[in-house]
C-alpha positions in Angstrom: 47.4 79.9 132.7 46.9 81.6 129.4 49.0 84.6 130.5 51.7 82.3 131.7 51.8 80.5 128.3 51.9 83.8 126.4 54.8 84.9 128.7 56.7 81.7 128.0 56.2 82.0 124.3 57.4 85.6 124.4 60.5 84.6 126.4 61.2 81.7 124.0 60.8 84.0 120.9 63.1 86.6 122.4 65.7 83.9 123.2 65.5 82.7 119.6 65.9 86.2 118.2 68.8 86.9 120.6 70.5 83.6 119.6 70.1 84.4 115.9 71.5 87.9 116.4 74.5 86.4 118.3 75.1 83.8 115.6 74.9 86.5 112.9 77.3 88.8 114.8 79.7 85.8 115.3 79.5 85.0 111.6 80.2 88.6 110.6 83.2 88.8 113.0 84.7 85.5 111.9 87.9 86.2 110.0 88.8 84.4 106.8 91.5 81.8 107.1 94.5 81.7 104.8 94.6 78.5 102.8 97.5 79.2 100.5 99.3 76.2 101.8 96.4 74.0 100.6 96.9 75.2 97.0 98.9 73.9 94.1 100.3 76.1 91.4 101.1 75.5 87.8 102.0 77.6 84.8 102.7 77.0 81.2 106.3 78.1 81.8 106.5 75.8 84.8 108.9 76.5 87.7 112.6 75.8 88.2 115.1 76.3 91.0 115.8 79.8 89.8 112.2 80.8 89.5 110.2 78.7 92.0 106.5 79.2 93.0 107.6 79.5 96.6 108.9 83.0 95.9 105.4 84.3 95.8 104.3 82.7 99.1 107.3 83.5 101.3 106.0 86.8 102.7 109.1 88.6 101.3 108.3 91.3 98.8 111.8 91.4 97.5 111.3 88.0 95.8 108.8 87.1 93.1 107.6 84.5 90.6 107.9 85.7 87.0 105.6 84.4 84.3 107.9 83.5 81.4 105.4 84.4 78.7 104.2 88.0 78.4 100.6 86.7 78.0 101.1 83.7 80.3 99.0 82.6 83.2 99.3 81.0 86.6 96.7 78.4 87.6 95.8 77.7 91.2 94.0 74.6 92.5 92.8 74.4 96.1 91.5 71.5 98.2 89.2 74.0 100.0 86.7 76.6 98.5 88.4 79.9 97.7 86.5 83.0 98.7 89.2 85.7 98.3 92.6 86.3 96.7 95.2 88.9 97.5 97.9 89.6 94.8 100.9 91.8 95.1 102.9 92.5 91.9 106.6 93.1 91.6 106.3 95.5 88.7 107.6 99.1 88.3 105.2 102.0 88.7 104.2 103.5 85.3 104.7 100.2 83.5 101.9 97.9 82.3 101.3 95.2 84.9 97.6 94.2 84.2 96.0 90.8 84.7 92.6 89.2 84.7 91.5 86.9 87.5 89.5 84.1 85.9 87.4 81.2 87.1 86.7 78.0 85.2 83.2 77.0 84.3 81.8 73.5 84.0 82.3 73.6 80.2 86.0 74.4 80.7 85.7 78.0 79.6 87.5 80.7 81.6 85.5 83.7 82.8 87.1 87.0 84.0 85.7 87.9 87.4 88.1 90.5 88.5 91.0 92.6 87.1 94.1 94.2 88.6 94.1 97.9 89.3 97.0 98.4 91.7 100.3 96.9 92.6 98.4 95.3 95.5 94.9 93.9 94.8 92.2 92.2 96.9 89.7 90.1 94.9 86.6 88.8 96.9 84.7 86.1 95.1 80.9 86.1 95.0 80.9 82.4 94.3 83.6 80.2 95.8 85.8 78.1 93.5 88.5 75.5 93.8 90.3 76.4 90.6 91.2 79.8 89.2 93.9 81.5 87.2 95.7 84.8 86.8 96.0 85.7 83.2 98.6 88.3 82.3 97.1 91.0 80.0 100.1 93.3 80.0 102.7 93.8 77.4 105.5 93.3 80.0 106.0 90.0 81.9 104.0 89.7 85.0 105.9 89.2 88.3 104.0 88.1 91.3 105.6 89.1 94.6 103.0 87.6 96.9 99.8 85.7 96.6 97.5 84.9 99.5 94.4 82.7 99.2 91.5 82.8 101.7 88.5 80.8 102.9 85.1 82.2 103.6 85.0 85.0 106.2 85.9 88.7 106.8 89.0 89.9 105.0 91.9 90.0 107.5 92.7 93.6 108.5 96.3 93.4 107.2 95.2 92.4 103.7 95.3 95.6 101.5 92.1 96.6 99.8 92.8 100.0 98.2 90.4 102.6 97.0 90.8 105.7 94.7 90.3 109.2 96.1 88.8 112.1 94.1 89.0 114.8 96.7 91.5 114.9 99.6 91.3 116.8 102.9 95.0 116.6 103.4 97.9 115.5 101.3 101.3 114.3 102.5 103.8 114.9 99.7 106.9 112.8 100.5 110.0 112.1 98.5 111.1 108.4 99.0 109.4 105.4 100.6 110.1 105.6 104.4 110.2 109.4 104.4 106.4 109.3 105.1 107.1 108.1 108.6 110.6 109.2 109.3 109.9 112.9 108.9 106.1 113.1 109.3 105.7 110.5 112.1 102.0 110.3 113.2 100.5 112.4 110.4 98.8 109.6 108.6 97.5 107.5 111.5 96.4 110.6 113.5 94.4 112.2 110.7 93.0 108.9 109.5 91.8 108.3 113.1 90.1 111.7 113.0 88.2 110.7 109.9 89.9 112.9 107.4 90.6 111.8 103.8 94.4 111.6 103.6 96.2 111.2 100.3 99.8 110.1 100.3 101.7 111.3 97.2 105.3 110.1 96.5 107.8 112.0 94.3 109.7 108.8 93.5 108.7 105.2 93.8 112.3 104.2 94.2 112.3 100.6 93.1 109.8 97.7 92.9 110.6 96.3 96.4 110.4 99.7 98.1 107.1 100.4 96.3 105.6 97.4 98.0 107.1 98.3 101.3 105.5 101.7 101.1 102.1 100.1 100.5 102.6 98.0 103.6 103.7 101.0 105.6 100.8 103.2 104.4 98.2 100.5 105.0 99.5 100.0 108.5 99.1 103.7 109.1 95.5 103.6 108.3 95.7 104.7 104.7 92.9 103.2 102.5 93.3 105.5 99.5 96.0 104.2 97.1 99.2 106.2 97.3 100.0 108.3 94.2 103.4 107.9 92.6 104.4 111.1 90.7 107.0 108.9 89.0 110.4 110.7 89.2 113.6 108.6 89.3 115.4 108.0 92.6 118.5 110.1 91.8 120.4 112.2 94.3 121.8 115.6 93.4 124.1 115.5 96.5 122.5 118.4 98.3 122.4 120.6 95.2 118.9 121.8 94.3 119.7 122.8 90.8 121.4 119.5 90.1 118.5 117.6 91.4 116.1 119.3 89.0 118.5 118.5 86.2 118.5 114.8 87.3 114.8 114.9 87.3 114.8 116.2 83.7 114.2 119.8 84.5 112.1 122.1 86.6 109.3 122.3 84.0 108.8 118.6 84.0 108.8 118.3 87.8 106.5 121.3 88.3 104.1 120.0 85.6 103.8 116.6 87.4 103.4 118.1 90.9 100.8 120.6 89.6 98.9 117.8 88.1 99.0 115.9 91.4 97.6 118.9 93.3 94.8 119.4 90.7 93.9 115.7 90.6 93.4 115.3 94.4 92.4 118.9 95.3 93.8 118.8 98.8 92.7 121.5 101.2 96.1 121.2 103.0 99.5 120.0 101.8 102.3 118.9 104.2 105.8 118.3 102.8 109.6 118.3 103.5 111.6 121.1 104.8 113.4 123.7 102.6 116.8 122.3 103.8 115.8 118.8 103.0 116.1 117.5 106.6 119.7 116.4 106.5 120.3 118.2 103.2 119.0 115.7 100.7 118.6 117.5 97.4 115.5 115.5 96.4 113.8 116.5 99.6 114.7 120.1 98.9 113.3 119.9 95.4 110.1 118.4 96.8 109.6 121.4 99.1 110.6 123.8 96.4 108.1 122.3 94.0 105.3 122.4 96.5 105.9 126.1 97.2 105.8 126.9 93.4 103.1 124.5 92.3 100.5 125.6 94.9 100.3 128.8 92.8 100.5 127.0 89.5 97.6 124.7 90.5 95.3 127.7 90.7 96.4 129.2 87.5 94.7 127.8 84.4 97.3 129.2 82.1 99.9 126.9 83.7 100.0 123.4 82.3 96.6 123.7 80.6 96.5 120.0 79.9 96.0 119.0 83.6 93.8 122.1 84.1 91.5 120.9 81.3 91.5 117.4 82.7 91.0 118.1 86.5 90.3 121.8 86.7 92.3 124.3 88.6 92.6 124.2 92.4 93.5 126.6 95.2 95.3 124.9 98.1 94.3 126.5 101.4 97.4 125.8 103.4 101.0 124.5 102.9 103.1 123.3 105.8 106.9 122.6 105.6 108.8 120.4 107.9 111.1 122.3 110.2 110.0 125.7 108.8 111.2 128.4 111.1 108.2 130.8 110.7 104.6 130.3 111.9 105.7 127.2 113.9 103.3 124.5 114.8 104.1 121.5 117.0 102.1 118.3 116.5 101.3 116.0 119.3 101.7 112.4 118.1 101.4 111.0 121.6 97.6 110.9 122.0 95.9 107.4 122.0 94.1 106.7 118.8 90.7 104.9 119.0 90.9 103.2 115.6 94.4 101.8 116.4 93.4 100.3 119.8 94.8 103.1 121.9 98.3 103.2 120.3 99.7 106.6 119.5 100.8 108.1 116.2 104.4 107.6 117.3 103.6 103.9 118.0 102.1 103.3 114.6 104.7 105.2 112.7 107.5 103.2 114.4 105.7 99.9 113.5 105.2 101.2 109.9 108.9 102.0 109.5 109.7 98.3 110.1 107.7 97.6 106.9 110.6 99.2 105.0 112.7 96.0 105.4 115.2 97.0 102.8 116.0 100.2 104.6 116.0 98.7 108.1 118.6 96.2 106.8 120.9 99.0 105.6 120.6 100.6 109.0 121.2 104.2 107.9 118.1 105.4 109.7 115.8 104.2 112.4 112.5 105.7 113.4 112.7 107.8 116.6 109.9 109.8 118.2 110.8 113.4 117.7 114.3 112.4 116.4 117.3 114.5 115.3 115.1 116.3 112.7 112.1 116.9 114.9 109.1 115.1 113.3 106.7 117.1 115.3 108.0 120.5 114.1 106.4 122.2 111.2 105.7 125.7 110.0 102.8 127.3 108.1 104.4 128.5 104.8 101.2 129.6 103.1 97.6 130.2 104.1 94.5 131.4 102.3 92.4 131.0 105.4 94.2 133.1 108.0 96.9 132.3 110.6 96.9 129.3 112.9 96.1 130.2 116.5 96.1 126.7 118.1 99.3 125.9 116.3 98.9 122.2 116.7 96.5 121.1 113.9 97.1 121.0 110.2 93.4 121.3 109.6 92.8 124.4 111.7 90.5 126.9 109.9 89.5 124.3 107.3 85.7 123.6 107.3 
């Protein structure tokens, strides 16, 4: 009888433990619910028909609510506890667009609990609140493209939560937002799926809307390290390389910025545009030309010593150019990717291109697997680690 009781107690204990583990797993897996519709917004400058609060909750990054005062604030009151806030800003790269996220104490005093760092920010709250505010700390007016407010639970996968990267395995150096998928297709999702640290670097941020579209595209492709904007203006030299450098205020300036980018992230491998600029775009040509020159500059401490002193010099191991005719490699973007639920690199790139709503509307380009300018075709322009033999992996020969 005693043995039976011990057995029953053991079974009951295991059942309780199992039930607790199941409940804990359920709690971990439960996703936070968006409660933005349960919130009321107010600001010192108020809203009007030309600047309504609805512009920052319409899921359209081309619209925004602008605080009238440079040091103004937006107050949010919720009927449900707030555990997380996502904020996307409609401010130009390189400009001051900072803010503090503040919560109100019982004494009416506001306390800063988080600060902006990127154009898209995720702020989890350790303690839930029903009232908070976004206080502009920038010199320029703060423009909020989107705000999403969430209940308790795991952050939804589509909500961006960016990190900084000190050392990259591979860098994709692209020219304009949408180029990262049009000409390089599955590079980002495939190498993210393989566990490599991938840094996306952009020559030009284009405009505010396209910056945010790029962030959505990159996040969809599995990027978790914040894209780096080199900061050149979106100007077209109409297929003329020399004119493009002039429009970008000279070779020296462009090469200094690209060299600094290479030194900052220290990529083992760089992949960029073709020498002919795909369809002849001069900015694409200048991107490829700069990469070829700056991979040497990055290792030379006498070139642009300011960034050498700040980041150190760096020797890139390999440089690949799109559609390069020598030392050809052909990438397979058709393999199922575990971290993307079995979708392929082509699948994810095609979905990511749709994030570039402004370009989809224009209709000049559409994403195509392979396409007219084969987005699986590359060539090894430079190597410090020997030739490729497999000819299907950018990271071949890289430990």
